[in-house]
C-alpha positions in Angstrom: 13.4 6.1 -11.8 10.4 8.0 -10.5 9.0 11.2 -11.9 6.8 13.1 -9.4 4.1 15.5 -10.4 1.9 17.5 -8.1 -0.4 14.7 -7.0 1.2 11.8 -8.9 4.3 9.6 -9.1 5.2 8.0 -12.4 7.4 5.0 -12.5 8.3 3.0 -15.6 5.0 1.2 -15.8 2.8 2.7 -13.2 1.1 5.9 -12.1 0.5 6.4 -8.4 -2.2 9.0 -7.9 -4.7 9.9 -5.2 -8.0 8.1 -5.3 -11.1 9.8 -6.7 -14.8 8.9 -6.3 -14.6 7.6 -9.9 -12.4 4.8 -8.7 -15.1 3.3 -6.4 -16.4 0.6 -8.7 -13.0 -0.6 -9.9 -11.5 -0.5 -6.4 -14.5 -2.4 -5.1 -14.0 -5.1 -7.8 -10.5 -5.6 -6.4 -11.3 -5.5 -2.7 -14.4 -7.7 -2.8 -12.2 -10.7 -3.8 -11.4 -13.1 -1.0 -7.9 -13.9 -2.4 -7.0 -10.2 -2.0 -8.7 -9.4 1.3 -7.6 -12.5 3.2 -4.1 -10.9 3.3 -5.4 -7.4 4.5 -6.2 -6.2 8.0 -8.7 -8.5 9.6 -8.8 -10.7 6.5 -12.5 -10.1 5.8 -14.0 -9.3 2.4 -15.0 -5.7 1.8 -18.5 -4.6 1.0 -19.3 -1.7 -1.4 -19.9 0.6 1.5 -16.6 -0.6 3.2 -14.7 0.4 0.0 -16.5 3.7 -0.2 -15.5 4.5 3.4 -12.0 3.3 2.7 -11.6 5.8 -0.1 -12.9 8.6 2.2 -10.5 7.5 5.0 -7.6 7.5 2.5 -8.5 11.0 1.3 -8.7 12.3 4.9 -5.3 10.7 5.8 -3.7 12.7 2.9 -5.3 15.9 4.2 -4.1 15.3 7.7 -0.6 14.0 7.0 0.6 15.1 3.5 1.2 11.4 2.7 -1.0 8.4 2.2 -2.2 5.6 0.0 -2.2 6.0 -3.8 -4.4 4.3 -6.4 -2.0 2.4 -8.6 -2.7 2.7 -12.4 -1.2 0.6 -15.1 0.2 3.0 -17.7 -0.3 0.5 -20.5 -4.1 0.4 -20.3 -4.9 3.1 -17.7 -6.6 0.5 -15.4 -6.7 0.7 -11.6 -4.8 -2.4 -10.5 -4.5 -1.8 -6.8 -3.2 0.5 -4.1 0.1 1.3 -2.5 1.3 3.9 0.0 1.9 5.0 3.6 -0.6 4.8 6.4 -0.4 5.6 10.1 -1.3 2.6 12.2 -3.9 3.5 14.7 -2.8 3.9 18.3 0.9 3.8 17.4 3.5 6.2 16.0 4.2 3.7 13.2 3.7 4.4 9.5 3.1 1.3 7.4 4.0 0.7 3.8 1.1 -1.2 2.4 -0.1 -2.4 -0.9 -2.7 -4.7 -2.5 -3.3 -5.6 -6.1 -5.9 -7.3 -8.3 -4.9 -11.0 -8.7 -4.7 -10.5 -12.5 -1.7 -8.2 -11.8 0.1 -10.5 -9.5 3.6 -11.7 -10.5 4.5 -8.7 -12.6 6.6 -6.8 -10.1 4.0 -4.0 -9.6 4.1 -4.3 -5.8 7.8 -3.9 -5.8 7.8 -1.1 -8.3 5.1 0.9 -6.4 6.7 0.1 -3.0 10.0 1.5 -4.1 8.3 4.7 -5.3 6.4 5.1 -2.0 9.7 4.6 -0.1 11.4 7.2 -2.2 8.5 9.6 -1.5 8.8 8.9 2.2 12.5 9.7 2.1 12.3 12.9 0.1 8.9 14.4 0.9 8.3 13.5 4.5 10.0 13.8 7.9 9.5 10.1 8.6 12.5 8.3 10.0 11.3 4.8 9.5 8.6 2.7 7.9 7.2 -0.6 9.0 5.6 -3.4 7.0 3.5 -6.2 8.3 2.3 -9.4 6.6 0.6 -12.6 7.4 3.4 -15.2 8.0 2.1 -17.5 5.2 1.9 -14.7 2.7 5.3 -15.5 1.2 4.8 -13.4 -1.9 4.2 -10.2 0.1 7.0 -11.0 2.5 9.3 -11.4 -0.5 8.4 -7.9 -1.8 8.9 -6.4 1.7 12.4 -7.9 1.9 13.2 -7.1 -1.7 12.6 -3.3 -1.1 14.9 -3.3 2.0 12.9 -4.0 5.1 14.4 -6.0 7.9 12.5 -8.7 9.7 12.1 -7.9 13.4 9.9 -10.7 14.6 6.2 -11.3 15.1 3.7 -8.6 16.4 0.0 -8.6 16.9 -2.0 -6.3 14.6 -5.7 -6.5 13.6 -6.1 -9.4 16.1 -3.5 -11.6 14.3 0.1 -12.5 14.9 1.9 -11.0 11.9 5.5 -10.8 10.5 6.8 -7.4 11.4 9.5 -5.5 9.4 11.2 -2.1 9.7 13.0 0.1 7.2 15.3 2.9 8.4 14.8 5.7 5.9 18.2 7.3 6.6 20.5 4.3 6.0 
């Protein structure tokens, strides 16, 4: 069950809220790790300036679309543990469900819990008809999450210069 506040979504164990400038150092500590970024976009590590720009882009995406990517906070200790949300894919009409977490948080179901909250938000607070998800084919853990929350595998597609597993979720089924 999710409880939505003005700018936050609360699940059993997590708070999904918009990023703030105060998140920069903690978010950088997550995105500078190769074991995290090898599964994201181009697969390259993020610099401090990259992460700063990412937070700005996420903020602008929210302003332009009324949906976007949330900072994911662990309610137990109030730590930023990753991100999850909805992002337009450049040069397409597709909206991607995406997430990434600090490796210390892996294996606890946080990706699934936050993804379900983001999907519920998409269904109830947007006019989106479908979401997509993409993952590196050898990222079995991420593909398991994508399938667990209801996405259907549609084949391989090129994104970010790589051939990725491509999934779709019809929000009205």
